[in-house]
C-alpha positions, 0 to 999 in steps of 0.5 A, a space after each residue: 948670164 946676160 943673155 939669159 937675162 934677156 931672153 927671160 925678159 923678152 919672154 915675160 914682157 920686160 919683167 926685171 929681175 931684182 938686183 941681188 944684194 952685195 952682201 947678205 942682210 940678217 933680217 928680223 924673222 917675221 911671224 909666219 902669216 896666217 892661213 885664211 880660213 877655208 871658205 865653206 859653201 852653205 849646205 845644199 849648194 854646189 860650187 863648181 870652179 870652171 876656171 883652171 887653177 893658176 899653177 898645175 901640177 906639183 912643181 910651183 916656180 919659185 922665181 917671177 919669170 917662172 910664175 909668169 911663164 906658168 900662168 901664161 901656159 894657163 892662159 893658153 890652155 884657157 884660150 885653146 879651150 874657148 876656141 874648140 867650144 866656139 867651133 862646137 857652137 858654130 855647128 849648131 847655128 841655124 838649128 831649133 832647141 829640141 827637148 822632151 816636153 809634156 805632150 799635155 802642154 802642147 794643143 793642136 793647131 786650129 788649122 789641125 787637118 787630121 781627121 778623127 778616123 785617122 786615129 783609129 787605123 792600122 797605120 796609127 796603131 803601128 805608128 803608136 807601137 813603134 814609138 812605145 818600143 822606142 820610149 818615144 818619138 825619134 823624129 821631133 815635132 814642131 811647136 811654137 810657143 803661145 804669147 798669152 799662155 807662158 809654158 804652153 805651145 801650139 802644134 805646126 806639125 806632127 799631130 800624129 806622133 803628138 797624139 801617140 805620145 799623149 795617148 801613151 803617156 810619154 814625153 814628146 820630142 819637139 823642136 820649139 820654133 823660137 822666132 816670130 811665126 805667124 799663121 800664114 807661115 805656120 800654115 804653109 809649113 805644116 801644108 808643106 811638111 804633110 805634102 812632103 810626106 804624102 801623109 794627108 788624105 785628099 779629104 783632110 787636105 781639102 778640109 785644111 784648105 777650106 778652113 784656110 779660105 773661110 777664115 780669110 787666112 788667104 782671101 782666094 784660091 789663087 792666093 792660097 795656091 801661091 802662097 803655098 806654092 802649089 798649083 792651082 789645080 791642086 788646090 781645086 781638086 782637094 776642095 772638090 773632095 771638101 765640098 762634097 755633101 756631108 751626105 755623100 761623104 757618109 756613104 764611104 766608111 771613112 772620108 780618108 777613103 775618098 779620092 779625087 777620081 771619086 770627087 770628080 765623077 760624083 760632081 760630074 753626076 750631081 751636074 747631070 741629076 742631083 736630085 737622083 744622086 741623092 736619092 741613091 745616097 739615102 739608100 747607101 748611108 751606113 752600109 760600110 761598102 768598099 769605096 769602089 762599090 760605093 761609088 759604083 752604087 752612087 753613079 748607077 742609073 745616072 746618064 752616061 755612068 749606068 753599070 752594064 755588067 758585073 763580073 766575079 774575080 775568081 782564084 781557084 774558084 773562090 770569089 776574091 773580088 768584083 769587076 764592074 764595067 760602066 757603059 761609059 767603058 770604065 772598069 773598076 775592079 774591087 778585091 777583098 782585103 784578104 785577097 789583096 793582102 795574101 793571095 799570090 800576086 801571080 794568081 790575082 794577075 791571072 784572075 783579073 786577066 780572066 775577068 777582063 776577058 769575061 767582060 769583053 765577051 759580054 760587050 
């Protein structure tokens, strides 16, 4: 008995058991205590008790040590649950809150770099169809709250996904940047995401850089390149596309078709004879020609760029494209959209090789 008593005292933090009376004492019977009225929550309010009951199961300990042991077990259970919850929270450290949002509460950034024609392409139509089929965008966009407009947000990146959900009238999945994000940091994040996805055209990239310079977000091209972690050559080439005269840009079906190579050759031709090139521009505007054909027409009759011969690319006697060779030696091959997609690759390779042989024989 003595050893059992000591073990119980050690387990219950030296809780002492009362001594039993030597003889039974008759005590007057007390009236049974009145049970308190059950607490009823007001209508419409759900009351949820998260803490586990002090005593579990159907067996209720009758002694003080037994009740203390039961309570201690409950505390250990709660501590275990809290440790598990802390471990789960640790897994989300550094992550951004992500939730479904109304796309109408999100506005494009003033640094938005998407040309309007980017939302009329077959690629955008395919993206929109995929989002509609999935019931929403799987990859979240990134937004930042507008400090002066509670409940309103500004896009950091994900303009096509946002536009697709806006046109579909469905919520957009968005990550919310909760820390302070300045304009320069937003611009750098937008540029980095686009370059990693290789998603922007040279024209859109150049317009984005040009706008940042005009609004003094970065004072110089060098500081822009260093701030974005890109080469000065990359910035210069992108700006060369964006700084083409608007009349030249209008010669193409879409500004998205203008490449770095196109801009370099057009600028070289303008340096030799700007007036002659702009005269050819007036004849080309609104003709909806392929990019290669637009370039060939723009460079025609400029010193060093004259077109010397034109050879048809044929498959089974049918014209599927054109090969143009300038006097400077540059060869441009243009394939019709149907041939580029549906014609067998082996047939196209043979047809191009044959066109090259014929062009050599003319020189």
